[in-house]
N, C-alpha and C positions, 0 to 999 in steps of 0.2 A: 496658742493654738499651734505655733510653729515649734514650741518646746515639746509639746505633746507628740507631734508628728516626727521630731527627730529622736523622740524617746521610743519610737515604735519597732525600729530593727532591734533595739536591746531588750525590749519587753518580749519580742517574738522568741529572741534566743531563751531568755529566761523561762519562758510559759512552757515552751515545748522542750528544752533541753533539761531544766531543773525541775519544773513543777510535774509536767507529763512524763520526764525520764525517756524521752525519745532519744536514740543515738545522735551524735553530732552529724553523721552523714546524711541523716533526713531533715534534723532542725536547721542546719546551716544554709542548705539551698533555699527554704522558706525565707529566712532573714535576708539572704541575698536578693530574692524576688522584692521583699518588701523595701529594702535600702535603694534599690534600683527604680523600682515605681515612684517612690517618693522623690528621688534625685530628678527623674524625667518629668513627673507631672507637676510637682510642686516647687521644687528648686530650679527647674528649667534648665537642667544639665543636659547637653547634647547626647544623641545616642553614642557618638564617636568617643566622647569623653567616658562614658559609662563603659563602653567596651574596652577603651585604654586602660581604665581602672582596673578590669576584670583581668586584663592580661598582665598588667603590673602585679596584681595580687598572686597570680600564677607564678611569675617569676620569683617572687618572696617565698612562695611556698615550696619551689624547688630549692632554694637555699635552706630551708628549715628541714626539709626532709633529707638533704645532706647530712644535717646534723643528728636527725633521728637514726639513719642508716650507720653513720660512724658509731654512734653510742651502742646499737644493736650489734655491731660487728665485734666490738670489743667485748661485750657482754658474751656473746656466744663463743667467740675465740677463748677467752679465759675459763669458759665453763668446758669446753673441748679439751683444753690444755690440762685441766686439773688444778689451776690456780685459784678457781673460786672455792674449791673444796679447802684449799690450804689456808685461804683468808678467812673462811668459816671458821676453821678450827682455831686459828689465831685469836679472832674474835671472842671465842668461847673461852680462851685463855685469860684474856682480859677481864671480861664478865659474861655470864651466862644470862644477865638481865636485859630483857629486850628493850626495856626503858631508856636504860643507860645506853644500849648500842644505837639506839635511833638518835641519841643525843650526840654521840661521837661521829657517827656517819653522815646524818643529814645536817646537824646543827653546824658542827666544826668543820668537817670536810666539805660539805656542801658550801658553806660560806666561802672557803678558800676557793673553790671552783667558780662560784659565782665572781668573786673578787677578779679572778683571773680571766674570764670568758664571758659571762651574760649570757645572752641569747637563750635563756631557758636551760643551759646546759647541766646546772646542778640536779634537776630533776631527772633528766636522762641518764645521768651517771649514778646517782644515789638510789633512785628507786629500785633498779635491777640489782645494784649491789646488796641492799637489803632483802631483796626477795631472794638472791641466792644464799643469803645467811639463813633463811627459814621465815621470813615475814611472808604473810599473805601479800598478793598482788595490791589488792585495794589498800591495805595498811602501808604498803611501801610507797605507793604513789601519794597517798595522803599526807604523810609526814615530810615526804621529799618537797612537796608543793607548799607546805606550811613554811618552811624555811626560805621560800622565795619571797621574803619580805624584808626582813632587817638589812640584809647585805646588798639588796638590789640597788639601792640608791647609788652605791659605789661599785656596783658591778662593771665588768669589762674595764677594769682599771679607770674608774671615775666616768664612764661615758654619760650616765644619766645627767650628770651635772656638767661636765665638761663641754658635751655636746648638746643635751637636751635643754637644760636651763640657760646655757650661755646663748644658744642659738635662739630659743625663744624670747629672750630679753634684749637681743642685739637690735635695739630699735632707737631711732633719734630721740624719742620722748625719755627713755630710760638714760641714755647718754647725757642728756641735758639735766636731768634731775640730779644725776650723780656728780656732773661737773659743778653744779651750783653748791653742792655740799662738800665739794673737795674730796670725793671718792672715786678711786680707780675702778674701772669696770671690772677686771679680774679680781680684784680684793673684794668687790661686793659679791661676785660669784662664789669666792671661797668662803665668804661669811654665810651665805644661804647654805652651803654644804655642811659648814660647821654646826649651824643651828640644826639642820635635819639630823646631823648626826647625834645631837644631844636628844632629840625627839625619839629617834630610833633606839639610842642607847636605853632610854628609860623603859620604853615599851618593849624591847627585844628581850630584857631580863626574864620575862616570863614565857618566853616562846619554848625553851626546852621543856618546862612543865607541862605546856600545851600538848607538846608531843606525847608525853607519857600519859596525860589524861585523854587524849584522842584514842590512843592505843587501847588503853584499859576499859575505856567507855564504849567504844564501837566494835572491838576486836576480841571480846571475850564473852563467854556465856554468862558470867556475872554482871556484865555491862557496869562496871563499877568505877565511879569517878574517884572515890576514896582511894582505890589502889594507884591511881595515877598520881594523887597527892602525896603518897609515900615518898615519891621520889622529889618532893618540893626542895629540900634541903640541896640535893645534889643538882636539881635543875636550876636554881638560882646561882649556885657555883658555877654551873657551865654557862648561864646567861652572862654573869659577870666576866667570865674567863675570856668571852669574845668582845663584849660591848666595852669594857674598859680600855683595852689596847685600841679598839676601834674608834672610839670617841677622841682619845688622845692624838691619835694620828691624824684625823680629821681637821683637830684643830692646829697642830704644829707642822704637818706635812702636807695637808691639802686632800683633795678629793680622789686620788688616784689609788691609794694604797690601804684605806680602812678596813675593807672586807677581806684583802688579802693578807695582811699581816694580823688582822683579828682572828682570821680563821687559823693561821698557822699557831699564833700564840694560844689560842683557845684548844686546839687539837692537841698540843702538847701538855697543857696544864690538865685537861679532862681526862685523857688517857693515863696519865700518871695518877691522878686522883682515884680513877677507878680501878687501876691495878692494886693500889693500896688500901682499896675500900674507904676512902675519905669521904664522909658524908653520904654513901651510897645507902639504900634502903635495907633494913635488915632483913626483910623477906624479898626473895628473888621472884620476879614475875615473868612468865612465859605464856605463849599461845596455847590454847587447848590443843590435843592432839590433831595431826593434820587431818585424820579420817573424819573429825567432826566438824571441819570448817564448811560453812555453808557455801554453796556454789557461787554466791555473790562476791565473795572474797577473792575467788581464784582467778587468774588468768590463763591464757591458753599457752603460755610458756611455762613449762615445768622444770624447776631447778634440779641439777643432779647432785646428789648427796654422797657420792662416792668417795672413798679415801683417796686423798692425793697422792700422785706418784712420789716415790722416794726421793727423786731428784729434785722435787719441787719444794724448796725452801720458801719461807715466809718472805725473804727478800725478794726472791725471783717473782713470787705471785704478786706482790705489790708493785714492782717494778713499772708495769705499764701505767698504773695511775700516777706514781711519781712522775713518769715521763710526761703525761698529759697535763699535769701542773707545771712542769718545768718548761715544756714546749710552748704551752699557753702564755705564760710570762714573757719568755723570749720572744715570741712572735708579735708581742704587743709593746714591749719596751725596748727591744735592741733595733735601732733605726733601720739597718742594712737588712736584717732578716724580714723585717715588717715591710720593707720596701720591695724586697724579692717576692714575697708572697702576695702582695698587693698589685703587683705589675701584671698578673695574669688575671684579666677580666673578661667577662662576657656582658658587654654592654647590650641593653635593650632600649634604645633612645628613641624619643619623639614619636611614641606610638600614635599611628593614624594622624601625625601632624598635630598633635594636641599639646606637645611639650611634656607629656607624662612618660616616665621612664624608669628604669632601675637597673642597676649595675650589680652582677654577682661576682663576687671575688672568691673562686672556689677554693684557693688554697689558703686564704685568711680565715674563712668559716671554719668554727671547731671541728666539723666533719673531717677535715683534711688532718687535723691534729690527731683524731681518735685513729685514722687509718695509719698514720705513721707510728703511733704507739703499738698497733697491733702487729705491724712488720718488725717492729723490734721485739715484741713478744714472741713472734715466731721462732727467732733465733735465741732468745733468752731462755725461753721455756722448751726448747728442742721439741718442737711441734712436728707433726706429720703434715704433708701437704693436703691429704684428704680432710683431715680435722679442720684446717683453715678454709678449704673449698666448701665444706659443709656449712661452716659458720657463715660464710659470704652469701650462699644460696638462701639460708633461712633469715638472714636479715634483710636481703632484698626483698624476700616474699612479703615479710612483716612491713616493711616500710610501703610497699605498694597498696597494701591494705589501710594504711593510715593516709593515703594521699588523697583519698575522696572526700574525707570530712574536712580536711586542711584547704582542698582545692575549691571549697566553697566558703569557708570562713573568712580566708585572708582576702580574697576578692570582694567579699561584703564590706569588709573594713576599708579597703582602699575606695570603694564607691562613696561609703560614708564620709571619709576625710576629703575626698576630691570634690566635694560638692559646693565649695567656697566660692566667693565672689569671682575669682580668677576664671572659673570654669562654668559660671551659671548666668542665666540672663534675667534672674528675678531680684539681683540686688541684695539677697539673703546672705548672712554669714554662713559659713560651714555648718551642717548638722551638728558637729560636736559643740561649736561656738553658740549657735542657737539654743542649745540645751542647756550650756553654761551659763547663758544670759538669763535664761527663764529662772534658773534655779537662784541665781544672785538677786534677781529681782524679787523673788519670793523671801528670800534669806534676810536681806537688808543688813543692818548691823550685826545680825547674829551670823554673818558670814563665817567667823572663824570655825565654828561648827561643821560648816559645809565644804570648806576649802579641800580637805583631804578626800572626800567623797568624790569630788570632781576629777581629782587626780586618779583615784581607783577607777572611775567610770572610763577616763581616758585610757588607762592601761587595759582594761577589759576591752574595750573597743579596738585599739591598736595593737594590742599583744605586746606592749613595750612600755616600760617606764620612761624610756629616753623620748619615744614619739609623744607620749602624753605630756612629758615636761615640754617640749617644741610646741604642742598645740595650745596649752593653756598657761604657760608661765607669764606670759604678757598679760592674758586675762585676768590672771589672778593678782599681777601686779596693779593693774588698773582698779580692781574692785577694792583693793586694799587702800589706794589713794583715796577713792571716793569716801570711804567709811573712816578715814583718818587713823589707820592702824599701820604699825611698821610693815613695810612691804616684805622685807626679808623673812619675816615670820610667815606670811601668808603663802610666800613661794616656796618656803621649806614644806610647809603643810601639804602644797601640792605635790612635791617630791616624795615625801613620806607616804601620802595617799596612793601615788602611783606605783611604788614599791609594794604596799599592801595589796593592790589591785592584781598584782602577778600571781596570787594564790588562786585567783578564778579566771584567769586569762585562758580563753577557748583553746588557742593554740598551743600554749603551754600544756595545759591539761590534755589535749588530744596526742601531743608528742610523747609526753611521759607515759601516757596509757598504753600507746602503741609499744614502747619498749617493753613493757611487762606483760603485753597480751590482753589489755583490757579494753580493746576498741569496742565501742557502742555502749560504754558505761560512763561517759563523760560527765552525764547529769548527777549521777549519783556521787561522783568525786567531788563536783562543784558543790553539792548540798553540805558536804562536811567540811569543805575548806572556807566556806561562808562563814563558819563560826568564828574561826580565829581571825578573819579578815574583818569581822564586826567588831571584835575587841581591838584590833589595831586601830580602826578609825574612830572608835569612841574615846579612846586613850589619847590620840593624836588631838583630838578636838580639845579635850581638856588641857592637855599640856599646853597647846597653842594659847588657849584662853590664860592660863596662869602666866605664861611669859609675857603677854601682853599687859596683863593687870600688874606685872611686877616691874615694867618698864623696861623690859628687854628690847633691844633694838631701837632704830631710829626711823621716825616718819619722814621720808623725803618729801619736801615741798618746794 
């Protein structure tokens, strides 16, 4: 009964957002009401804690909107400077095939950005860039969200493993078991990361082909899967170009750099291959004429396809994106820079004396990195003040439009998560854990097939693979111990499922949709990204089962 009630807020989101296709700004307030009602009447959480959770959610919303604004500002600035026109022309010189362009920008470049930043940043960067190249807004967002899978477990220089799984398993029970087996705690965390990398590496090989098939199936008059499969040889090459270095780095260097290095190596290999027509399809595929696109594909932002100014070289045009990647890596890996950026904080502590709070790091959040890159672009690309001013005004206007949906989605998540024993009088576990306990009871020894699903549900609820891992890693470890299978495999499945869940996470979808002007169409986007997410979860279950049956990993007793 408690499992079904805990499921109610999620079902509310799916029913109204995905099935009825309501806009998020209408569906999410209902989900918040359902979550708050359950928290108050069933979980017996006080009104003060619910109110504090909502305020906490609003603080997190501000942090996410800062990223959205930064991404929009960069897009609008580069459009006004003529850089986007130069980038578009440069990609046409590499390949006019839209399937290959999606693999280069979304899969390779997006993986690099995920490795550096996380926070849903790749979709906010890649979706508008694809749209500026001539992709429909809906297609741009769909493919940008699909790649929010394989790289995510090692996004933000390994945060989902180093913070998420590590924090989730930092428990006396786990430490005692590891001590009895002579295993160091951090060595075990690295083993989980390496196991997750193998799972991702195998599943991720087909994601570039998925991009091609999604484009040709949903964004052409012919609605052809076969046209997408024409890119299968190149898609497999693109998959391997990223996943092979990604797996090697995870095994030999740890969880900080797999996505970062895999993205860079993959980008170099895939661009070189495309330029030399290595394994590329014989027939070039493009979208139908823009005049024939259905209105459902279109966003409110219209890219400008004017010729680039004469002074706008390809190097100058790409410089801001290069700087974004460079600044992100420096801000995460150079201690004195990281320290300086994180020294500026906006603390919102102990709201209503509940112990609930949140700290905003305005200079560490990727939004600030985007703004820094925009300032550099202003000088590098010799822009006019009016062009930058117009870009800022348009970006602010669109960010405000996105704020309503996020302003209900994230508070709902915080009410859901903050319903645990620490804050309730019912003695029940938090709604996410009650949900997971119910699924585990139903699954029994077949849990391997469901572990990744719980991870994806956690990411869908929380909007973060890191938070999903924090919530469920210890739970997954406990279930694995009960059914006598290697705990590292089940926790790795949790991490893989949490990454896959990022494809449908509401706030990622809302933020990416806002950047390309697709507000109120979030349900349509999720309906499409559910397809590759389902593929991901099915194959994660299969790989986990094969690993267990082949004797991979050790059962800690």
